[in-house]
N, C-alpha and C positions, 0 to 999 in steps of 0.2 A: 504493500500500500504506500509506504514511504517513497519507494522508487517511482511509483506512478505519479504521486503528487509532485515529486521533483522534476520528472519529465514534463508534466503538464505546466509547471511554473516556468521552466526554460522555454517551452514552446510559446507560452503567452508573452514572455519577455521578447523573444525574437519577433513574433508577429507584431507586437507593439512597436519595436524598433523599425520594422519594415514600413508600417503605416506612418510613423513619424518621419522617416526619411523621404517617403513619397510626398507627404504634405509640405515639407520644407524644401522641395525641389525648386530650383530656379527656373524661370520661364525664359525661353528663347536662347539662341546662340548668337555669338558675335562673329562678324567677319574678321579675317586677319587684317592687321594694321597695314595700310598701304606703304609702299616703299617711296623713296624720294623721287623715283622716276614716274611713278603712277600719279594720275590726277587725284586731287583730294576727294574723298568719298566718306559717307557716314560709316562709323564702325559698327552700327547695328542695323539689321534689316528692318524694314517697316513691319508693323504688326500684321498687316494683311498678307505680306510675303512670307512671314514666319508660319502662318496658319495653313500653308499649302500642304497637300497630302504627298507622301513620298511615292516615287515612281521607280520601277525596276527593283531587282532583288537587293541591290546595294542600298537603295534608298529605304527599302523596308527594314534592313538590318540597322541602318543609322537612325531610323525613326523620323518623326515629324521634326521640323525645325524649331517648333515651340515646345518640344518635349524636353524633359530633363536630360542631362548628359548620360552617355552610355554607362560610364562607371557608376553613377548614382543608381541607375536602373538595375545594373547587375547586383549592386549591394542589396538593394531592396528585395529583388527577386530571390537572391541567395538566402537572405534571412527568412523569407517566407517559405522557401523550399525546405530549409532545414527544420523549421517549425512543423511543417506538414510531415516530414519524415519522422520526427520524434513522436508525433501523435500516432502515426501508423505503427511504429514499433511498439508503442504502448498498448494499442488496441489489438493488433494482430501479432501475437507472440511468435507464430511460426514463420513469419516472413523473413527471408534471408537478409542479413545486414549488408552483405556485399551488393545485393540487388538495390537496396535502398541507397547505399553510398554511390552506386553508379548512376542512379536516376536523379540524384540531387543536382549535379552540374547541368544535365540536360534540361531539367525543369527550370533551373535558374536562367539558362540561356533563352529558352522559349518565353519565360516570364518577362525578361528584359526586352525582347523584341515586341512582345504584346503591349507592354507599358509604353513603348515608344510610339505605337500606333494609336493609342488612345488620345482623343481630343480633350485637351484641358478645358475645365469649365469656363475660364475667362475667354478662351477662343470661341466657345459656343455662344456665350452671352454677347460677344462682339459681333458674331455673324448674325444673330437674331436682331440685334439693334440696327445693323446695316440694312437688313431686309426690310425692316419697318420704316426706316427713314429715307432710303434712297429714292423712292417715288416722289416724295415731296421736294427733295433736293433738286431732282431733275426738272420737275415742273417749275420750281422757282428760278432755276437757271435759264430755262427756256423763256420765262416771262421777263427776266432781266434783259436777255438778248433781244427779245421782241420790242422792248421799250427803248432800245438803242444803245444800251451800255456795251462797251467793248468786252471781250471775253474775260480779260483779267480783272476788270472791275466787277463783272457779274459773278466771277468766282469768289472774289473777296466778300461780296454781299451775301452769298450763300454761306460762306464760312462763318460770317458774323452772326448768322441766325441759329446755326446748329452748334452742338457741342458733342463731345465723345468721339467715337471712332470715325464718324463721317467728317467731322470738322478736322480731325488729324490728317486724314487722307487728302481731302481737298485743300487743307492748309498747306500741305507739302507742295502742292502744285502752285498755289499762290506765292509761297516763299521763293520757289524756284524762279518764277517769273520776276519777282522783285529784285533778285540778285543778278538779272540779266539774261536768264535762259529764255529761249524762244518759246512762245505759247504752245506751239505744236510739240516741241520736244518735252516740255513739262507735262503735257497731257499724256504723251506716250509713256511716261514713267508709270502710269497706272494701267498699262495694257494687260498685266496679269491679275488685276484686281478681280475678286470673285463677283462683285456686284457692279462695278463701274467700268470694268475692262473694255467691253465692246463699245460702250458709249464714249469712253475716253479716246479710243482709236479713231472712231468716226469723227469725233469732235476735232482731233488733231488734223485729220485729213481735210475737214472743212475749213479750218483756220488757214491751212496752207493754200488751198485752192480759192478761198474767198467766197465759197458758196454759203447759202443760208443754213444755219444750224438749228433753227427753231423746230422745224419739222422733225429733224432727226432726234432731238432731245425729247420731243413729245412722244415719238414712237417708243423710245426706250423707257420713258416714264410709264407709258401704258403697259409695256412688257414687265417692268418692275412691279407694278401693281398686281398683275396677274400672278407673279411669283410670290408676292406677299400674301395674296389670298390663298394660294395653294399651301404655303407654309403655315398659315393660321389654321386652315382646315386640317392639315396633318397633325398639328399640335393638339387640336381639339379632339381628334380621334384617339391620340395617344393617351389622353387623360383617363379614358375609360379602362384602358389596359393597365395603366399604373395604379389605378384605384382598386384593382382586384385583390392584391395581396393585403393592403391595409383593411379592406372590408372583410376579408377572410379572417384576419387576426382578430378583428373586433367582433365579428358575427359568430364565429364558431364557439368561442367560450360563452358568449351570452346565450346562444341557442342551447348549449349544454346545461347552463345554470337555470335558465328560465323554462326550458321545455323537457329536457331529458331527466335532470336530477330530481325535480319534484315528482315525476311519475315513478321513478325508481324508489324514492323514499316512501311514497304513499303505498306502493305495492309491498315494500318490505314491512311497513308498519301493519298493513292489513294481514300479512302472512305470519307475523310474530305470535298472535294468540293461538293460531293453529299449530305452530311449531312447538311452542312451549305449553 
């Protein structure tokens, strides 16, 4: 019994360290510092660029750019694998220790890769907020351009209205224009943006050619509203699925206490005189 309690305590400590290490994981990776021959560039990727999903098997092994470093993920997964192995050896006495020891590194490696593919909650919240705000931003930008404002002034006006991730991404374009970058080049910096990418590319093309941009922005605003409606509908449908487990946790005990237990007690009390 003492050995079982000791193994359980060690497993709990390792699992707690794994959770603590995951919660304290830093967000995002930094680019290498530029050399003297390279043009100056920011040392940190934009938030929307860090949130991109990995491609290829090498990208899957490295994980998302906004995931914790590989060493941190290996430490967390290793602690969790050791805790699970200790619990297995405690519950299943006949399991070979050599098999458990051989599976721990493999489980740690798989766990590290899996943790690298998980989307952090800040990234999910950022994407949801962008989906909600991009339609209004594109409509406002189209209205400013229709009123006769130059693209840079229209962008600055939109940035002044919003805050959060949308203001950060559009603010980067406005700051690039302020320091002397061409409008088209500044807008092309958002070409990989998950919500503004296509609109930014067409807007840069329209700035270079001098064509009207209001109709293009209106089209992309309508498309963004459709994506927002689809995201809201999908989130509403997911609420019912997420509510199943809490409802079961609350309903099953109450059903037993209110429905089953009184019937069992009354039947037992009715049978006691006949038994004794």
